[in-house]
C-alpha positions as CSV (number, residue, x, y, z in Angstrom):
1,M,-125.4,-32.2,-106.5
2,L,-123.4,-29.2,-105.3
3,L,-124.4,-29.9,-101.7
4,D,-123.1,-33.5,-102.0
5,F,-119.8,-32.1,-103.4
6,N,-119.4,-29.7,-100.5
7,I,-120.1,-32.5,-98.0
8,G,-117.5,-34.7,-99.6
9,L,-114.9,-31.9,-99.8
10,G,-115.6,-31.1,-96.1
11,G,-115.2,-34.7,-95.2
12,A,-111.9,-35.0,-97.1
13,L,-110.6,-31.8,-95.4
14,L,-111.6,-33.2,-92.0
15,L,-109.9,-36.5,-92.8
16,V,-106.7,-34.6,-93.8
17,V,-106.7,-32.5,-90.6
18,V,-107.2,-35.6,-88.5
19,L,-104.3,-37.4,-90.3
20,V,-102.1,-34.4,-89.8
21,I,-102.9,-34.1,-86.2
22,A,-102.4,-37.9,-85.7
23,S,-99.0,-37.6,-87.5
24,L,-97.5,-35.1,-85.1
25,R,-95.4,-36.2,-82.2
26,I,-93.7,-34.1,-79.6
27,L,-90.5,-35.5,-78.0
28,R,-89.0,-34.0,-74.9
29,E,-85.3,-33.1,-74.7
30,Y,-84.4,-36.4,-73.1
31,E,-86.4,-38.5,-75.5
32,R,-85.7,-40.0,-78.9
33,A,-87.9,-41.8,-81.4
34,V,-86.7,-44.9,-83.2
35,V,-88.7,-44.7,-86.5
36,F,-89.5,-47.7,-88.7
37,L,-90.7,-47.2,-92.3
38,L,-92.8,-50.1,-93.4
39,G,-91.2,-52.3,-90.8
40,R,-87.6,-51.4,-91.6
41,F,-85.5,-49.1,-89.5
42,W,-85.4,-45.7,-90.9
43,K,-83.8,-43.2,-88.5
44,V,-83.7,-41.8,-85.0
45,K,-85.6,-38.6,-84.6
46,G,-86.0,-36.0,-81.9
47,P,-86.2,-34.0,-79.7
48,G,-89.0,-31.6,-80.6
49,L,-91.8,-31.9,-83.1
50,I,-91.7,-34.8,-85.6
51,V,-94.1,-36.3,-88.2
52,I,-95.0,-39.9,-88.2
53,V,-97.3,-41.0,-91.0
54,P,-99.9,-43.3,-89.6
55,G,-100.0,-46.8,-91.2
56,I,-96.6,-46.3,-92.9
57,M,-94.3,-45.3,-90.0
58,Q,-94.1,-46.6,-86.5
59,M,-92.0,-45.1,-83.7
60,V,-90.7,-46.3,-80.3
61,R,-89.9,-43.8,-77.6
62,V,-86.5,-44.2,-75.8
63,D,-85.6,-42.3,-72.6
64,L,-81.9,-41.2,-72.6
65,R,-81.8,-40.3,-68.9
66,V,-79.7,-42.2,-66.4
67,V,-81.5,-45.2,-65.1
68,T,-81.0,-46.3,-61.5
69,M,-81.6,-50.0,-61.2
70,D,-81.5,-52.0,-57.9
71,V,-79.9,-55.4,-58.2
72,P,-81.9,-57.8,-56.0
73,T,-80.1,-59.6,-53.2
74,Q,-77.9,-62.3,-54.5
75,D,-76.5,-65.4,-52.7
76,V,-72.8,-65.4,-53.3
77,I,-70.2,-68.0,-52.2
78,S,-66.8,-66.4,-51.8
79,H,-63.5,-67.9,-52.9
80,D,-62.9,-69.0,-49.3
81,N,-66.3,-70.8,-49.2
82,V,-68.2,-68.2,-47.1
83,S,-71.9,-67.7,-48.0
84,V,-73.0,-64.0,-48.1
85,K,-75.9,-62.0,-49.4
86,V,-75.0,-59.1,-51.6
87,N,-77.1,-56.4,-53.3
88,A,-76.1,-53.5,-55.5
89,V,-77.3,-50.6,-57.6
90,V,-76.4,-50.0,-61.3
91,Y,-76.4,-46.7,-63.0
92,F,-76.7,-46.7,-66.8
93,R,-78.2,-44.9,-69.8
94,V,-79.0,-45.5,-73.4
95,V,-76.5,-43.9,-75.8
96,E,-77.6,-45.5,-79.1
97,P,-81.5,-45.8,-79.1
98,D,-81.6,-47.8,-82.3
99,R,-79.4,-50.6,-80.9
100,A,-81.3,-50.6,-77.6
101,I,-84.6,-51.3,-79.5
102,I,-83.3,-53.5,-82.3
103,Q,-80.6,-55.6,-80.7
104,V,-82.5,-56.7,-77.6
105,A,-86.2,-57.2,-76.8
106,N,-86.2,-55.5,-73.4
107,F,-83.0,-53.7,-72.5
108,L,-84.1,-53.0,-69.0
109,M,-84.8,-56.6,-68.1
110,A,-81.7,-57.8,-70.0
111,T,-79.4,-55.3,-68.1
112,S,-80.9,-56.3,-64.8
113,E,-80.4,-60.1,-65.4
114,L,-76.9,-59.5,-66.7
115,A,-76.1,-57.4,-63.6
116,Q,-77.2,-60.2,-61.3
117,T,-75.1,-62.9,-63.0
118,T,-72.1,-60.6,-63.3
119,L,-72.3,-59.6,-59.6
120,R,-72.3,-63.3,-58.5
121,A,-69.5,-64.2,-60.9
122,V,-67.1,-61.4,-59.9
123,L,-67.6,-61.6,-56.1
124,G,-67.3,-65.4,-56.2
125,K,-63.7,-65.0,-57.3
126,H,-62.7,-63.0,-54.2
127,E,-62.4,-63.8,-50.5
128,L,-64.6,-62.4,-47.8
129,D,-61.9,-60.0,-46.6
130,E,-61.6,-58.5,-50.1
131,M,-65.4,-58.0,-50.3
132,L,-65.4,-56.0,-47.1
133,S,-62.2,-54.0,-47.5
134,E,-61.8,-53.6,-51.3
135,R,-65.4,-52.6,-52.3
136,E,-64.3,-49.8,-54.7
137,K,-62.1,-52.2,-56.7
138,L,-65.0,-54.7,-56.9
139,N,-67.4,-52.0,-58.0
140,L,-65.0,-51.1,-60.8
141,D,-64.6,-54.7,-61.9
142,V,-68.4,-55.2,-62.2
143,Q,-68.8,-51.9,-64.0
144,K,-66.2,-52.7,-66.6
145,I,-67.7,-56.2,-67.3
146,L,-71.2,-54.8,-67.6
147,D,-70.2,-51.9,-69.8
148,A,-68.4,-54.2,-72.2
149,Q,-71.3,-56.7,-72.5
150,T,-74.0,-54.1,-72.9
151,D,-72.1,-52.1,-75.5
152,A,-73.7,-54.1,-78.3
153,W,-77.1,-52.9,-76.9
154,G,-76.2,-49.3,-77.1
155,I,-76.1,-49.0,-73.3
156,K,-73.4,-47.2,-71.2
157,V,-73.0,-48.5,-67.6
158,T,-71.6,-45.4,-65.8
159,N,-71.3,-46.8,-62.2
160,V,-72.0,-49.8,-60.0
161,E,-72.2,-49.6,-56.2
162,I,-72.3,-52.6,-53.9
163,K,-74.6,-51.6,-51.1
164,H,-74.7,-54.4,-48.5
165,V,-72.7,-57.5,-47.8
166,D,-74.8,-59.4,-45.2
167,L,-73.3,-62.2,-43.1
168,N,-75.0,-64.7,-40.9
169,D,-74.6,-64.4,-37.1
170,S,-71.8,-67.1,-36.8
171,M,-69.7,-65.3,-39.3
172,V,-70.2,-61.9,-37.6
173,R,-69.0,-63.5,-34.3
174,A,-66.0,-65.1,-36.0
175,I,-65.0,-61.8,-37.6
176,A,-65.3,-60.1,-34.2
177,R,-63.0,-62.7,-32.6
178,Q,-60.6,-62.3,-35.5
179,A,-60.5,-58.5,-35.1
180,E,-60.0,-58.9,-31.3
181,A,-57.1,-61.3,-31.9
182,E,-55.6,-58.9,-34.4
183,R,-55.7,-56.1,-31.9
184,E,-54.1,-58.2,-29.2
185,R,-51.4,-59.2,-31.7
186,R,-50.6,-55.6,-32.5
187,A,-50.6,-54.7,-28.8
188,K,-48.1,-57.5,-28.0
189,I,-45.9,-56.4,-30.9
190,I,-45.9,-52.8,-29.7
191,H,-45.1,-53.9,-26.2
192,A,-42.2,-56.1,-27.4
193,E,-40.8,-53.3,-29.5
194,G,-41.0,-50.9,-26.5
195,E,-39.2,-53.5,-24.3
196,L,-36.5,-53.8,-27.0
197,Q,-36.0,-50.1,-27.2
198,A,-35.9,-49.8,-23.4
199,S,-33.4,-52.6,-23.1
200,A,-31.1,-50.9,-25.7
201,K,-31.2,-47.6,-23.8
202,L,-30.5,-49.4,-20.5
203,L,-27.5,-51.2,-22.0
204,E,-26.2,-47.9,-23.3
205,A,-26.7,-46.2,-19.9
206,A,-25.0,-49.2,-18.1
207,Q,-22.0,-48.9,-20.5
208,M,-21.7,-45.2,-19.8
209,L,-21.9,-45.6,-16.0
210,A,-19.3,-48.4,-16.2
211,Q,-16.9,-46.0,-17.7
212,A,-17.3,-43.6,-14.8
213,P,-17.6,-45.2,-11.3
214,Q,-18.2,-41.8,-9.7
215,A,-21.3,-41.5,-11.8
216,M,-22.5,-44.9,-10.5
217,Q,-22.1,-43.6,-6.9
218,L,-24.0,-40.5,-7.7
219,R,-26.7,-42.5,-9.3
220,Y,-26.8,-44.7,-6.2
221,L,-27.1,-41.7,-3.8
222,Q,-29.9,-40.3,-6.0
223,T,-31.8,-43.6,-5.7
224,L,-31.4,-43.5,-1.9
225,T,-32.8,-40.0,-1.9
226,Q,-35.8,-41.1,-3.8
227,I,-36.4,-44.1,-1.5
228,A,-36.1,-41.8,1.6
229,G,-39.0,-39.8,0.3
230,D,-41.2,-42.9,0.5
231,K,-43.7,-43.4,3.4
232,S,-42.5,-47.0,4.1
233,S,-41.3,-47.6,7.6
234,T,-38.6,-50.1,6.5
235,I,-36.1,-49.6,3.7
236,V,-33.8,-52.3,2.5
237,F,-31.2,-51.4,0.0
238,P,-28.0,-53.0,-1.3
239,L,-24.6,-51.6,-0.6
240,P,-22.1,-51.4,-3.4
241,I,-19.0,-53.6,-3.1
242,E,-16.8,-50.7,-4.2
243,L,-18.1,-48.6,-1.2
244,M,-17.5,-51.5,1.2
245,A,-13.9,-51.9,-0.1
246,H,-13.3,-48.2,0.4
247,L,-14.6,-48.4,4.0
248,R,-12.5,-51.4,4.8
249,S,-9.4,-49.8,3.4
250,G,-10.1,-46.6,5.4
251,A,-10.6,-48.5,8.7
252,A,-7.4,-50.5,8.3
253,V,-5.2,-47.4,8.3
254,P,-5.5,-46.4,12.1
255,G,-4.8,-50.0,13.2
256,E,-1.5,-50.1,11.4
257,G,-0.4,-46.9,13.1
258,T,-1.1,-48.3,16.5
259,R,0.8,-51.5,16.0
260,S,3.8,-49.6,15.0
């Protein structure tokens, strides 16, 4: 009789030890446990050592670290009807574990699907040039929309980065032609502005020389000196009318003295 009692006591103690060991859970610093008591949400526990009574309590582990999620390549039609392929990466983390488990069945899949649809919707409102040149603004727009829609799930979207905007070969060639035409347009504008400035300076110089005929003659002689240094065998240059008039008036003076 005593032996049977000892065996029963030992079995009971062994059962208690097994239940205690089975009730212990260890959560890391970045983990939380969403605990349900008889099917109803009780509290969020962790990190460290926690006790979960088997059969009465159930727990779901939730990782609080930042999740890096690749958004698969999406076919997007821009506002100017250009078909492109866009992919992105989303950074988010769980800030309220109870909502992430209770409000949505699978918050990872839900966030991924929402990121895909939001990326197509936001980029479809912009033209191709904006996709290529204003990527930071588009990243911020997608991030704000995702963050607002996942707030009910206890998720914080910290950043969204568009990685690639892929174009077909015909669009790549068209963009190259557009860039070349833009460079030619800028070159012509710069050349025209240079011509305008040069003509203004020439007009100013002509007005100054017109006020001093002696300066015009000096400039003419300087030009002759520059031409004389050339290796050409034949030099043709104009003769100023003022100089011819001066020579004619000088040659007429001796003739008048002879006739007298």
